[in-house]
KEZABA-973840 format. One record per residue (C-alpha): residue number from 1; residue in one letter; z, x, y. Coordinates in steps of 0.1 Angstrom, whole numbers, plus 5000, padded with zeros to 4 digits. Each point is the difference from the previous one (the first is absolute). Layout:
<fimis>
+-----+------+------+------+------+
! seq ! type !    w !    u !    v !
+-----+------+------+------+------+
! NUM !    a !    Z !    X !    Y !
...
+-----+------+------+------+------+
</fimis>
This chain:
<fimis>
+-----+------+------+------+------+
! seq ! type !    w !    u !    v !
+-----+------+------+------+------+
!   1 !    m ! 8785 ! 6223 ! 1542 !
!   2 !    n ! 4993 ! 5026 ! 5026 !
!   3 !    h ! 4973 ! 5027 ! 4997 !
!   4 !    k ! 5024 ! 5027 ! 4989 !
!   5 !    d ! 5015 ! 4978 ! 4972 !
!   6 !    a ! 4965 ! 4991 ! 4989 !
!   7 !    q ! 4990 ! 5037 ! 4997 !
!   8 !    f ! 5032 ! 5008 ! 4982 !
!   9 !    n ! 4994 ! 4972 ! 4975 !
!  10 !    r ! 4965 ! 5013 ! 4994 !
!  11 !    r ! 5014 ! 5034 ! 4992 !
!  12 !    l ! 5024 ! 4983 ! 4975 !
!  13 !    a ! 4970 ! 4982 ! 4985 !
!  14 !    l ! 4986 ! 5035 ! 4992 !
!  15 !    l ! 5030 ! 5004 ! 4977 !
!  16 !    v ! 4989 ! 4969 ! 4982 !
!  17 !    l ! 4965 ! 5015 ! 4997 !
!  18 !    v ! 5014 ! 5032 ! 4985 !
!  19 !    s ! 5020 ! 4979 ! 4975 !
!  20 !    f ! 4969 ! 4979 ! 4992 !
!  21 !    t ! 4978 ! 5031 ! 4994 !
!  22 !    i ! 5026 ! 5013 ! 4975 !
!  23 !    y ! 5001 ! 4965 ! 4984 !
!  24 !    a ! 4962 ! 4998 ! 4997 !
!  25 !    l ! 4997 ! 5034 ! 4985 !
!  26 !    a ! 5027 ! 4994 ! 4975 !
!  27 !    v ! 4985 ! 4966 ! 4989 !
!  28 !    v ! 4965 ! 5015 ! 4997 !
!  29 !    l ! 5012 ! 5030 ! 4980 !
!  30 !    r ! 5022 ! 4979 ! 4977 !
!  31 !    l ! 4973 ! 4974 ! 4993 !
!  32 !    g ! 4973 ! 5028 ! 4998 !
!  33 !    i ! 5019 ! 5019 ! 4972 !
!  34 !    g ! 5006 ! 4967 ! 4982 !
!  35 !    a ! 4962 ! 4996 ! 4998 !
!  36 !    t ! 4994 ! 5036 ! 4989 !
!  37 !    p ! 4997 ! 5006 ! 4963 !
!  38 !    y ! 5024 ! 5026 ! 4985 !
!  39 !    e ! 4971 ! 5022 ! 4988 !
!  40 !    t ! 4985 ! 5004 ! 5035 !
!  41 !    t ! 4997 ! 5037 ! 5010 !
!  42 !    d ! 4991 ! 5017 ! 5033 !
!  43 !    r ! 4971 ! 5025 ! 5003 !
!  44 !    a ! 5023 ! 5028 ! 4988 !
!  45 !    g ! 5007 ! 4980 ! 4968 !
!  46 !    r ! 5036 ! 4992 ! 5009 !
!  47 !    a ! 5011 ! 4967 ! 4984 !
!  48 !    m ! 5018 ! 4971 ! 5017 !
!  49 !    g ! 5022 ! 4992 ! 4970 !
!  50 !    f ! 5035 ! 4987 ! 5000 !
!  51 !    n ! 5019 ! 5033 ! 5008 !
!  52 !    d ! 4970 ! 5020 ! 5013 !
!  53 !    p ! 5007 ! 5013 ! 5036 !
!  54 !    l ! 4976 ! 4985 ! 5025 !
!  55 !    h ! 4978 ! 5022 ! 5022 !
!  56 !    g ! 4981 ! 4993 ! 5032 !
!  57 !    e ! 4968 ! 4988 ! 4983 !
!  58 !    h ! 5021 ! 4976 ! 4979 !
!  59 !    y ! 5012 ! 4982 ! 5031 !
!  60 !    l ! 4963 ! 4996 ! 5011 !
!  61 !    i ! 4993 ! 4985 ! 4966 !
!  62 !    m ! 5029 ! 4976 ! 5005 !
!  63 !    l ! 4987 ! 4990 ! 5034 !
!  64 !    r ! 4965 ! 4994 ! 4985 !
!  65 !    n ! 5013 ! 4979 ! 4972 !
!  66 !    f ! 5020 ! 4977 ! 5023 !
!  67 !    s ! 4986 ! 4965 ! 5002 !
!  68 !    p ! 5012 ! 4975 ! 5026 !
!  69 !    s ! 4998 ! 4973 ! 4973 !
!  70 !    d ! 5029 ! 5017 ! 4983 !
!  71 !    f ! 5021 ! 4992 ! 5031 !
!  72 !    r ! 4995 ! 4963 ! 4993 !
!  73 !    k ! 5018 ! 5001 ! 4967 !
!  74 !    p ! 5033 ! 4979 ! 4998 !
!  75 !    e ! 5021 ! 5032 ! 4994 !
!  76 !    c ! 4991 ! 5012 ! 5035 !
!  77 !    i ! 5019 ! 4971 ! 5017 !
!  78 !    y ! 5027 ! 5023 ! 5014 !
!  79 !    e ! 4973 ! 5023 ! 5014 !
!  80 !    w ! 4986 ! 4969 ! 5018 !
!  81 !    v ! 5034 ! 4993 ! 5014 !
!  82 !    l ! 5003 ! 5035 ! 5013 !
!  83 !    l ! 4965 ! 4998 ! 5015 !
!  84 !    a ! 5010 ! 4968 ! 5018 !
!  85 !    a ! 5032 ! 5016 ! 5013 !
!  86 !    h ! 4979 ! 5028 ! 5015 !
!  87 !    v ! 4975 ! 4976 ! 5016 !
!  88 !    v ! 5027 ! 4977 ! 5014 !
!  89 !    g ! 5021 ! 5029 ! 5013 !
!  90 !    a ! 4971 ! 5016 ! 5018 !
!  91 !    g ! 4990 ! 4966 ! 5014 !
!  92 !    l ! 5035 ! 4994 ! 5013 !
!  93 !    l ! 5001 ! 5034 ! 5017 !
!  94 !    v ! 4967 ! 4997 ! 5017 !
!  95 !    s ! 5002 ! 4964 ! 5011 !
!  96 !    c ! 5038 ! 4996 ! 5005 !
!  97 !    g ! 5012 ! 4986 ! 5033 !
!  98 !    p ! 5035 ! 4997 ! 5014 !
!  99 !    v ! 5007 ! 4968 ! 4980 !
! 100 !    c ! 4994 ! 5016 ! 4966 !
! 101 !    r ! 5015 ! 5034 ! 5004 !
! 102 !    r ! 5031 ! 4991 ! 4981 !
! 103 !    a ! 4979 ! 4983 ! 4973 !
! 104 !    t ! 4980 ! 5032 ! 4997 !
! 105 !    r ! 5031 ! 5021 ! 4996 !
! 106 !    v ! 5014 ! 4975 ! 4974 !
! 107 !    f ! 4967 ! 5002 ! 4981 !
! 108 !    f ! 5002 ! 5037 ! 4997 !
! 109 !    a ! 5037 ! 5000 ! 4992 !
! 110 !    v ! 4996 ! 4976 ! 4971 !
! 111 !    q ! 4975 ! 5021 ! 4982 !
! 112 !    v ! 5029 ! 5017 ! 4983 !
! 113 !    v ! 5008 ! 4966 ! 4984 !
! 114 !    l ! 4964 ! 4992 ! 4992 !
! 115 !    f ! 4994 ! 5034 ! 4983 !
! 116 !    p ! 5035 ! 5007 ! 4984 !
! 117 !    f ! 4987 ! 5027 ! 4976 !
! 118 !    a ! 4991 ! 5022 ! 5030 !
! 119 !    i ! 5035 ! 5013 ! 5004 !
! 120 !    l ! 5003 ! 5008 ! 4962 !
! 121 !    a ! 4965 ! 5017 ! 5001 !
! 122 !    l ! 5007 ! 5021 ! 5031 !
! 123 !    p ! 5017 ! 5029 ! 4982 !
! 124 !    l ! 4970 ! 5002 ! 4976 !
! 125 !    l ! 4974 ! 5003 ! 5027 !
! 126 !    p ! 5006 ! 5037 ! 5008 !
! 127 !    f ! 4996 ! 5009 ! 4963 !
! 128 !    l ! 4967 ! 4981 ! 4998 !
! 129 !    a ! 4988 ! 5017 ! 5031 !
! 130 !    a ! 5010 ! 5034 ! 4986 !
! 131 !    d ! 4980 ! 4992 ! 4968 !
! 132 !    f ! 4969 ! 4992 ! 5022 !
! 133 !    c ! 5003 ! 5032 ! 5020 !
! 134 !    t ! 5006 ! 5023 ! 4970 !
! 135 !    g ! 4973 ! 4985 ! 4978 !
! 136 !    r ! 5024 ! 4987 ! 4974 !
! 137 !    m ! 4991 ! 4963 ! 5004 !
! 138 !    d ! 4985 ! 4985 ! 4969 !
! 139 !    r ! 4989 ! 4965 ! 4987 !
! 140 !    e ! 5035 ! 4993 ! 4988 !
! 141 !    g ! 5012 ! 5003 ! 5036 !
! 142 !    f ! 4976 ! 4972 ! 5011 !
! 143 !    v ! 5003 ! 4978 ! 4970 !
! 144 !    d ! 5036 ! 5002 ! 4986 !
! 145 !    v ! 5018 ! 5003 ! 5033 !
! 146 !    p ! 4997 ! 4969 ! 5022 !
! 147 !    f ! 4978 ! 5022 ! 5022 !
! 148 !    i ! 4992 ! 4975 ! 5028 !
! 149 !    i ! 5036 ! 4990 ! 5003 !
! 150 !    v ! 5013 ! 5035 ! 5001 !
! 151 !    v ! 4974 ! 5012 ! 5026 !
! 152 !    t ! 4993 ! 4970 ! 5023 !
! 153 !    h ! 5032 ! 4980 ! 5001 !
! 154 !    p ! 5023 ! 5028 ! 5013 !
! 155 !    v ! 4973 ! 5010 ! 5025 !
! 156 !    w ! 4997 ! 4964 ! 5013 !
! 157 !    v ! 5037 ! 4993 ! 5001 !
! 158 !    v ! 5008 ! 5033 ! 5018 !
! 159 !    t ! 4971 ! 4993 ! 5025 !
! 160 !    s ! 5013 ! 4964 ! 5005 !
! 161 !    l ! 5036 ! 5012 ! 5007 !
! 162 !    i ! 4988 ! 5026 ! 5025 !
! 163 !    i ! 4980 ! 4973 ! 5018 !
! 164 !    a ! 5029 ! 4975 ! 4999 !
! 165 !    f ! 5023 ! 5025 ! 5017 !
! 166 !    a ! 4974 ! 5014 ! 5024 !
! 167 !    l ! 4987 ! 4967 ! 5013 !
! 168 !    r ! 5010 ! 4993 ! 5036 !
! 169 !    g ! 5016 ! 4967 ! 5010 !
! 170 !    d ! 5027 ! 4979 ! 4984 !
! 171 !    s ! 5018 ! 5016 ! 4971 !
! 172 !    l ! 5007 ! 4982 ! 4967 !
! 173 !    g ! 5035 ! 4995 ! 5012 !
! 174 !    l ! 5015 ! 5019 ! 4970 !
! 175 !    v ! 5026 ! 5017 ! 5022 !
! 176 !    r ! 5011 ! 4967 ! 5014 !
! 177 !    a ! 5000 ! 4984 ! 4966 !
! 178 !    s ! 5020 ! 5028 ! 4985 !
! 179 !    r ! 5026 ! 4999 ! 5028 !
! 180 !    a ! 5003 ! 4963 ! 4996 !
! 181 !    f ! 5005 ! 5004 ! 4963 !
! 182 !    i ! 5027 ! 5026 ! 5005 !
! 183 !    e ! 5017 ! 4979 ! 5026 !
! 184 !    a ! 4999 ! 4969 ! 4977 !
! 185 !    t ! 5014 ! 5021 ! 4971 !
! 186 !    r ! 5028 ! 5013 ! 5022 !
! 187 !    s ! 5009 ! 4965 ! 5014 !
! 188 !    g ! 4998 ! 4986 ! 4964 !
! 189 !    a ! 5024 ! 5028 ! 4989 !
! 190 !    r ! 5024 ! 4992 ! 5029 !
! 191 !    t ! 4999 ! 4963 ! 4992 !
! 192 !    f ! 5007 ! 5007 ! 4963 !
! 193 !    r ! 5029 ! 5023 ! 5009 !
! 194 !    n ! 5015 ! 4973 ! 5024 !
! 195 !    e ! 4996 ! 4974 ! 4973 !
! 196 !    m ! 5018 ! 5022 ! 4975 !
! 197 !    r ! 5029 ! 5006 ! 5024 !
! 198 !    d ! 5004 ! 4962 ! 5007 !
! 199 !    t ! 5003 ! 4992 ! 4963 !
+-----+------+------+------+------+
</fimis>
């Protein structure tokens, strides 16, 4: 890999870092609110009950209540898979030579398959972001909604697809494969028509 390609890949690795930052924040907040009792209040006396809107200090309380040991619970297995995907993706981008360029592209392309709920969750992400920005987010938004899936999976999959298409070097061969499929379908249809004429 030449110097320009290496620099370009490092820039793409920054996209992985952005996705990882969103992932880490989402996991910490979700596990933090899970460890926060319902009767907890901020200094202004605002509660953190089920439907109570969360304010700035509430998020600080959630951050303080996060314990890394909660991340080791069996129900966090999918979070570990997503963490591993970020680490492997960044590693591939930073260390990738000419031999593994296509493998790197394939790795990022298959994230859509590994995280299938991302496409379904993508339309929900703007609504969740709007709730954060307008101060309407509550405990229910973290607990009842599959918060980590809705936030982190779409961000990771979109990031992966951007990287898969932006990477320099050999493509995935999707255009060639689709042309071959179309040609095979046409030739199959011609063969079928010829067979029907001969009978």
